[in-house]
N, C-alpha and C positions, 0 to 999 in steps of 0.2 A: 510477548511471543516466549513463556520459560521452558525451555530444555537443557539438559545436558548430556545427552545420551539419543545418537541418534542411529536409525537400523533402514538402511536402502536396500530393498527389494525390487530383483523383477527374478524370471524364471528360471534359465541358468547361473545366475550371477556369473557371467562372463565380459558383460561388456557394459552397458551403462551403467548398472550398481558398481562394479567393478571403478569405472571410473568416478561415479557419484562418491566412492569411499576416500581416494586418493587427492580427487579436488576437498573435499570437505575436511579433511586432516590437514593439507596444506591451509586451509582457508580462517580454521577456528583453533589449529595447534594444541595445547595441551587443558583450553578451557571445556572442550567438549569431547567428549568420546562416542568415536564413528564404526560402525559395521557396518558388513553387507553379506546379502546372504541369497537364497535362493531356493525354488521345491522342485530341483533337477538341476543339481550343482552338476558344471562339464570342466571346463575349467576358463582358466582365466587368456580370453581374446587378443592375441599378441597385437593385433593393430588397436588394441585400447592401450597395450602399454605402452604403444610407439606414439600414441597421441598426447598419454600424459607425458612421457619424455620430452617430447617438443616444449615441452612449458616447465621443465624444471622438476618433475615429480617420480619419483621412481616405483614402478608398481612391480618389479619384475617380481619380486618375491612376494606379490598376491596368491592366495589360494581360494577357488571356489568352494563355498560352505554353505549346507542344509541348513534351512532356517531352524528346523527342528531343535538344530545344536545352540540355537540361540535361548538364553535364558531371559523371559518376559520380564525379570525383576530389572535386566539393565538396560530396557527401552522405554524412553519417553516420548519419542517421536519415530514414527514410521513413515516412511517416505516409499512408495512403488513408485517405479518408472515403467510400468507395461503398458502395450497399447493396445495391439493386437491379439495381446494371450492374455489368458486368466492370473491373474495377479498372484503369488503365492499366499495363504491364508496365513496372520501370526495372531496368537492367544496374546491377552493380556490390555492394561487398560491405557497403552500408551494414546497419546494423540496422532492422527492419520492423516497424510497429505496423498493427492496423487501428482505427479509429474509426468504425465502418460507422456511419452515421446516413439517412434515408430526405434527398432531395432536398426543400428546402422551394420550390421554385419552383412545384411543384404543376401544372405545365402542363397537364393534363387536366381539372382542377377549374374550376369558374364562383366563381372567388370576388371579392368586394370587394377595394376595394383596400389597407382596414385588417385582414383574413383573411389576405389572403396575406404584409402584412407581418410579421403576428404568427408566421408559419412561420419566418419568417426570425430574428425574434429567438428562437425558440428554439432555432432551431440555433446560431445566435452563444452564447447561454447556456451549452446543453450544451459546444461546443466550448473557451469560454473558460474552463469548470470543468475539462475535462478537463487543460487546458494546466495549471491551478493543482497538479493531482497533478503533472506533468509535470515544470515546475518545483522542488518540493519534493523529487524522487527525483533530478535532477540533481546535486544540491550536497549529498546526502544523508552524513552522515558514512560513514565505513568500518564493513560491515557485524562482527559477530559471528561465530562458526564455532559455532553449536549444537549440539548431541546430540540432543539431545532437545525436544520442545514438549510445554508441560503447560496443558492448558484442563479447565473445570469448570464444569456447569451446573446450574442449578435444574430439577426437575421434580417433578411432584405427585406420580406412582405411580411408588414407588422398583423396584419387584419389575418391571412393566410394562418400563419404558424398563431395567432392566437386561439383559431377554430380548431388547428390542430393539439394543440398542447392542454385546450377544455376537453377533448375526447380522451389524452392520456391520461391525463392526471382526474378528471371524473370530477373538477371544480371549477365553476365558471371565476373569471378574472376578478378579482376584489376591487382594482381599480386599475383605469389607463387612462395616459395621455394621447398626443400623437406621437410620442418618440419609443415610449413604453408599454410593456401589460405585468401586470403584478398579478401572481398566485399564488394562494394558500393551501396548502392542503395541509389540516389536521392529521387529516388518515397517516400521511407520508411522513409528517413533521418535517414539512417544506416549504420554504419560503423561494417560488422560482419567479424570474422576472427576464421579461423579453425586451431587448434593445434593439430598437430600428437599426440597422444599417445600412445608414443614408450618406456617410462620406464626411460626417459631422463630429466635431471633436467629443467625447463622451467623458465626462469628469468620472473617472476609475473610481476613486478614494469611496465615491459614496453608490457607486451604480457597478460598474464593470468588474467581479469579485465573487470569491468565493467567503463564503463564514458560514460561523455556527453559534448559535444562540448558547448560552448558559444562564444559570438558574437566577442570579444576581450581581450586585458591583463586588459586593466580596468575591464571587466567582471570577469575574474580572481581572480584578489587581491579583488574586492567587495564579491565573492564567499567564499575566505578565511575570511574576516571578519563576513559574515553573520554564517558562517560554526562556528566561534569560540563564537559571540551573544550564537546560537542554542546549544550549548554544543557537538558539533559533532567531534569524533575523526578526527584531523590532523594527518594524516602519513608523511606526507612531505609540507611543506611551501608553498606557492606559488612561482613561481621560474621559470624564463628561461634559459632553457637547449637547446644544440644544440647539442648534442650526438643524432645518431641516425637522425629522426624526428625532427626539431628545432620545439618545442611548448611552450606555456607557460602554467602551468599547477600546479593543485593543486593536492594532494592525498590524501586521506578520508580514515575512515576504516567505513562500516555501522556498527549496530550495531549487527551483526551476525561475523564482523570478516572481511566479504567479502573488497577487496579493490575497491576504487572508482575513477576515475580520473576526473576531472575537466578541461577541456583543451580548448584551443584557438590557432589557426594557426595563424604565425607571417605572418605579412607584409611584401613586398617585403625591404621597409625601414627599419624596424626590422632586417629583416633578415641581412641584407648588416652589421650591428651592432656585427656580430659576433665575437666574438673574439679569438685570435690565437691558446689559449691556450683551447677552448671549456666549461670554468668551467661554473658553471650554475649562472646566477645573480638570488641572492635572490630579490622577487618583495615586501616584508613585512618584519617588526621587523629591527634587527640591523646591516643585511647583505644588506638590499634594498638600 
């Protein structure tokens, strides 16, 4: 996701969009230009100023601004925060995103000072968490070009789950055993596996994981080098395996430790090269 100029919008430019502006300025620094505005600007809510001050952000000098004063040429990402209200209209070709959340001001509720401030803290923290994801996506490495998605889930009743997912995916299983059922949906570009949760150990490298298919061996090798450059965790380097389903594959771990396989199916010519011992061929590094 590419952007260098963000505009946060809500109606009064008083609370949510003001906190978003302060939080984004702190998160992005000079790397991103940050603005906020509204369709009916009023004043910066003092509770918003207090909520930001608690985490070291000085918003005392903020002012409410009308959306018409913002030059569309200075914005390439618009984020609206209105929930119940109708958000301001902003002209221009900028990307648009909705982070709808209730107004923390709760004007019609009889609240103590601490209760009212609590709602601003909740909104502040929700905005801050969303900004963390936005910041992570802004400098994400260039993506792969997957051709298929693989996923597997554990289920307590394999037959009942097979019936349900045949209905949900609109395809009959490609194959099954007493321990798993495999669906392949060309329409969804998905390879989906049900694994019986019977208390027995599953070999997660070959079954219990997520995965994406890429076009060929070169794409698997490229994915390996790009993963290294991005700092992703390499579980098993790019290699060609012959045991089970012959594949070119790369095993990664996502930031939560989940196994992810990047794989490509072998061509007929590549399959014909299978060695007698079926030992894997490493595609990168010293073993390649």
